[in-house]
C-alpha positions as CSV (number, residue, x, y, z in Angstrom):
1,M,-1.1,17.4,-13.6
2,E,1.8,18.9,-15.6
3,I,3.5,16.4,-17.9
4,S,6.8,17.3,-16.4
5,N,5.6,16.1,-13.0
6,S,4.0,12.8,-14.1
7,E,7.2,10.6,-14.0
8,E,8.1,11.7,-10.5
9,Y,4.5,11.3,-9.4
10,K,4.2,7.7,-10.7
11,L,7.4,6.8,-9.0
12,L,6.3,8.1,-5.6
13,R,2.9,6.5,-6.0
14,S,4.6,3.2,-6.5
15,E,6.6,3.7,-3.4
16,M,3.4,4.5,-1.5
17,Q,1.9,1.2,-2.6
18,N,5.0,-0.6,-1.5
19,L,4.7,1.0,2.0
20,K,1.1,0.0,2.3
21,N,1.9,-3.6,1.3
22,C,4.8,-3.6,3.9
23,M,2.6,-2.4,6.7
24,T,-0.1,-5.0,5.9
25,T,2.6,-7.7,6.0
26,Y,3.9,-6.5,9.4
27,L,0.3,-6.5,10.7
28,G,-0.2,-10.0,9.5
29,Y,3.0,-11.2,11.2
30,V,1.9,-9.7,14.5
31,L,-1.5,-11.2,14.3
32,G,-0.2,-14.6,13.3
33,G,2.5,-14.5,15.9
34,S,0.0,-13.5,18.6
35,G,-2.2,-16.4,17.6
36,L,0.7,-18.8,18.1
37,V,1.4,-17.2,21.5
38,F,-2.2,-17.7,22.6
39,I,-2.0,-21.4,21.5
40,G,1.3,-21.7,23.3
41,F,-0.2,-20.3,26.6
42,Y,-3.1,-22.7,26.2
43,T,-0.8,-25.7,25.6
44,I,1.5,-25.0,28.7
45,R,-1.4,-24.3,31.1
46,N,-0.9,-27.7,32.7
47,Y,2.8,-27.5,33.2
48,E,2.5,-25.5,36.4
49,L,4.8,-22.7,35.4
50,K,5.4,-20.1,38.0
51,F,3.1,-17.0,37.7
52,E,6.2,-14.9,37.9
53,I,7.6,-16.4,34.7
54,I,4.3,-16.0,32.9
55,A,4.1,-12.4,34.0
56,F,7.5,-11.6,32.6
57,I,6.8,-13.5,29.3
58,S,3.6,-11.6,28.8
59,L,5.1,-8.2,29.6
60,L,8.1,-8.9,27.2
61,L,5.6,-9.9,24.5
62,S,3.7,-6.6,24.9
63,I,7.0,-4.7,24.6
64,T,7.9,-6.7,21.5
65,V,4.6,-6.0,19.8
66,S,5.0,-2.3,20.7
67,M,8.5,-2.2,19.2
68,V,7.0,-3.4,15.8
69,L,4.6,-0.4,16.0
70,F,7.6,1.9,16.1
71,I,8.7,0.7,12.6
72,I,5.1,1.0,11.4
73,F,4.8,4.6,12.6
74,Y,8.0,5.4,10.7
75,K,6.4,3.9,7.5
76,F,3.1,5.9,8.2
77,N,5.1,9.1,8.3
78,S,7.0,8.1,5.1
79,H,3.7,7.4,3.4
80,N,2.3,10.8,4.4
81,R,5.5,12.5,3.1
82,Y,5.1,10.8,-0.2
83,A,1.4,11.6,-0.4
84,G,1.9,15.3,0.6
85,Y,4.5,15.7,-2.1
86,C,2.3,14.0,-4.7
87,K,-0.6,16.3,-3.7
88,L,1.6,19.3,-4.3
89,L,2.6,17.9,-7.7
90,N,-1.1,17.6,-8.6
91,Q,-1.7,21.2,-7.7
92,E,1.2,22.9,-9.6
93,Q,0.6,24.9,-12.7
94,L,3.8,25.8,-14.5
95,C,4.3,28.1,-17.5
96,I,7.5,29.1,-19.2
97,E,8.0,31.4,-22.2
98,N,10.1,30.4,-25.2
99,L,11.3,27.2,-23.7
100,E,10.0,23.7,-23.5
101,L,9.2,22.8,-19.8
102,E,9.9,19.1,-20.5
103,K,13.6,19.8,-21.1
104,I,14.1,21.3,-17.6
105,D,14.6,18.7,-14.9
106,I,12.4,19.7,-12.0
107,N,12.3,16.4,-10.2
108,S,13.1,17.6,-6.7
109,W,12.0,14.8,-4.3
110,E,15.5,14.0,-2.9
111,I,16.4,17.7,-2.4
112,C,13.0,18.5,-0.9
113,I,13.1,15.7,1.6
114,D,16.7,16.7,2.7
115,R,15.6,20.3,3.2
116,L,12.5,19.2,5.0
117,R,14.5,17.2,7.6
118,L,16.7,20.3,8.2
119,S,13.6,22.3,9.0
120,D,12.9,20.1,12.0
121,F,16.1,21.4,13.6
122,E,16.6,24.9,12.2
123,D,13.8,27.1,10.9
124,D,15.7,30.3,10.1
125,P,16.8,29.3,6.5
126,F,13.1,28.7,5.6
127,Q,11.7,32.0,6.7
128,K,12.9,33.6,3.5
129,L,11.5,30.8,1.4
130,R,8.1,31.2,3.0
131,S,8.2,35.0,2.6
132,S,9.0,34.7,-1.2
133,L,5.7,32.7,-1.6
134,V,3.8,35.7,-0.1
135,N,5.8,38.3,-2.0
136,D,5.1,36.5,-5.3
137,K,1.4,36.1,-4.4
138,I,1.5,32.3,-4.4
139,I,-0.1,32.2,-1.0
140,S,-1.5,34.7,1.5
141,K,0.0,36.0,4.7
142,E,-2.5,33.9,6.7
143,Q,-1.5,30.7,4.8
144,E,2.2,31.5,5.5
145,Q,1.4,31.5,9.2
146,K,-0.3,28.1,8.8
147,I,3.0,26.7,7.4
148,V,4.9,28.2,10.3
149,E,2.5,26.4,12.7
150,I,3.3,23.0,11.3
151,S,7.0,23.4,10.6
152,G,10.1,24.4,12.4
153,I,11.4,23.4,15.8
154,N,8.3,24.5,17.8
155,K,5.4,23.0,15.9
156,Q,2.3,24.8,17.3
157,S,-0.1,22.3,15.7
158,D,1.4,19.5,17.8
159,K,0.6,21.0,21.2
160,H,-1.2,18.9,23.8
161,G,-0.6,15.9,21.5
162,F,-0.9,13.3,24.3
163,R,-4.3,14.5,25.5
164,R,-5.6,14.9,22.0
165,G,-4.2,11.5,21.1
166,L,-6.1,9.9,23.9
167,K,-9.2,11.5,22.6
168,I,-8.6,9.9,19.2
169,I,-8.1,6.5,20.7
170,F,-11.3,6.9,22.7
171,E,-13.1,7.8,19.4
172,I,-11.6,4.7,17.7
173,F,-13.4,2.4,20.1
174,I,-16.7,4.2,20.1
175,G,-16.6,4.3,16.2
176,N,-16.7,8.1,15.8
177,V,-13.3,9.4,14.9
178,Q,-13.3,13.2,14.3
179,T,-10.5,13.4,11.7
180,K,-10.4,13.8,8.0
181,S,-7.1,12.0,7.6
182,W,-6.9,8.5,6.1
183,Q,-8.2,5.8,8.4
184,F,-5.9,2.9,7.9
185,P,-3.5,4.0,10.7
186,L,-6.4,4.0,13.1
187,S,-7.2,0.4,12.3
188,V,-3.6,-0.7,12.8
189,I,-3.2,1.2,16.0
190,S,-6.4,-0.3,17.4
191,V,-5.1,-3.9,16.7
192,F,-1.8,-3.2,18.4
193,L,-3.4,-1.5,21.3
194,S,-5.8,-4.3,21.8
195,L,-3.0,-7.0,21.7
196,S,-0.8,-4.9,24.0
197,A,-3.7,-4.5,26.5
198,I,-4.3,-8.2,26.5
199,Y,-0.7,-9.1,27.1
200,V,-0.3,-6.5,29.9
201,S,-3.5,-7.4,31.6
202,F,-2.5,-11.0,31.7
203,S,1.0,-10.0,32.9
204,L,-0.4,-7.9,35.7
205,Y,-2.8,-10.6,36.8
206,S,0.0,-13.2,36.8
207,M,2.3,-10.9,38.8
208,Y,-0.5,-10.4,41.3
209,M,-0.9,-14.1,41.7
210,A,2.9,-14.5,42.1
211,Y,3.1,-11.8,44.7
212,P,-0.3,-11.2,46.3
213,V,0.6,-7.9,48.1
214,L,-2.9,-7.8,49.7
215,N,-2.1,-11.0,51.6
216,Q,-0.9,-10.1,55.1
217,E,1.3,-13.2,55.3
218,F,3.2,-12.2,52.2
219,V,7.0,-11.9,52.7
220,F,9.2,-10.0,50.2
221,S,12.4,-11.9,50.9
222,G,14.1,-12.9,47.7
223,T,11.7,-11.1,45.5
224,Y,12.9,-7.5,45.4
225,L,15.0,-7.9,42.3
226,S,12.2,-9.5,40.3
227,I,9.8,-6.8,41.3
228,I,12.2,-4.0,40.4
229,V,13.0,-5.5,37.0
230,Y,9.3,-6.0,36.3
231,F,8.5,-2.4,37.3
232,F,11.3,-1.1,35.1
233,L,10.0,-3.1,32.1
234,F,6.5,-1.9,32.8
235,L,7.8,1.7,32.7
236,I,9.4,1.1,29.4
237,F,6.1,-0.2,28.0
238,L,4.2,2.9,29.3
239,S,6.9,5.3,27.9
240,M,6.6,3.7,24.5
241,W,2.8,4.1,24.4
242,Y,3.1,7.7,25.7
243,A,5.2,8.4,22.6
244,Y,2.9,6.5,20.3
245,I,-0.2,8.4,21.4
246,I,1.6,11.7,20.6
247,K,2.8,10.3,17.2
248,L,-0.8,9.2,16.5
249,Y,-2.1,12.7,17.0
250,N,0.6,14.2,14.9
251,L,-0.1,11.7,12.1
252,M,-3.9,12.2,12.1
253,C,-4.2,15.9,13.0
254,G,-0.8,17.6,13.6
255,S,2.4,18.2,11.7
256,A,2.6,14.7,10.0
257,T,-0.7,14.7,8.1
258,V,-0.7,14.6,4.3
259,D,-2.0,18.1,4.0
260,A,0.7,19.4,6.5
261,Y,3.5,17.8,4.4
262,C,2.0,19.3,1.3
263,W,2.2,22.8,2.8
264,K,5.7,22.1,4.2
265,F,7.0,21.0,0.8
266,L,5.6,24.0,-1.0
267,P,8.2,26.7,-0.1
268,I,11.1,24.2,-0.7
269,R,9.6,23.1,-4.0
270,Y,8.9,26.6,-5.1
271,A,12.5,27.8,-4.4
272,F,13.9,24.8,-6.3
273,I,11.8,25.5,-9.4
274,K,12.6,29.2,-9.4
275,N,16.3,28.4,-9.1
276,K,16.0,26.2,-12.1
277,S,14.7,29.0,-14.2
278,S,13.5,32.4,-13.2
279,K,11.2,32.5,-16.3
280,I,9.0,29.7,-15.0
281,E,5.6,31.1,-13.8
282,Y,4.4,29.1,-10.9
283,S,0.9,28.9,-9.5
284,L,-1.4,26.6,-7.6
285,I,-4.7,25.3,-9.0
286,T,-6.9,24.9,-5.9
287,L,-4.6,24.1,-3.1
288,K,-4.5,27.6,-1.5
289,D,-8.3,27.7,-1.4
290,S,-9.1,24.0,-0.4
291,I,-6.7,23.0,2.3
292,Q,-7.1,24.2,5.8
293,I,-4.4,23.4,8.4
294,K,-5.9,23.4,11.8
295,S,-6.2,21.2,14.9
296,C,-9.0,18.6,14.6
297,C,-9.1,17.6,18.2
């Protein structure tokens, strides 16, 4: 690694460790809280609560657990952005004539992350940046196309994310995940999915016991509002997990992997350095030969 990159690298690595610690803490809170909930259900089993109340409590708990996962996904993405940028810093080889590189401030994290957010909404300003990489022979034309596939408004690498995300979840539970990304998110997702499935299953069972629709003597009078509210909450739960499954695929195989962020940062970082000094010679050590951006599912 270039000496000029080491300070920024160490700072971002520290932030990555803080994110990992934070995610582990959240997971501990959820597991501990769920343990207390199960104890609570066991304690009140003799109080003859209505099945309807138990059904709503269980469903709300499943939604609450899933809402925590929303925060964790945000932190997963933040971790991958940091890791992708650090990977790029490790790959850079900089040379400048008649000047000391250490005297030029090339710390660009804040600027790069701002430009990266813009690329999610508008791709036109970045076409020229990518083309300059090809013109200066930093990357090949084929590699430029790979960057296009994972960036911009229409990310081709994220297509069919729900179906491919379901495949990843299936692979989690059979113990054969076909992805080269880091495995910690899969462990966290499997815990949250298991807890949510337990809560929802218990909720559906309780709702069935409260309103046994298969019973011919069942009368709906006075229960319409409860059923409508329950159905609405259940749709919220399904919608959340539909989004999470897509996010999981993007995180493990799509546009939010470490490698993908590394490639997305490259044109932005290169433009920043060249604007600092046109005399800087920029090259990559092994990145353009080692990283392949492709769908893994």
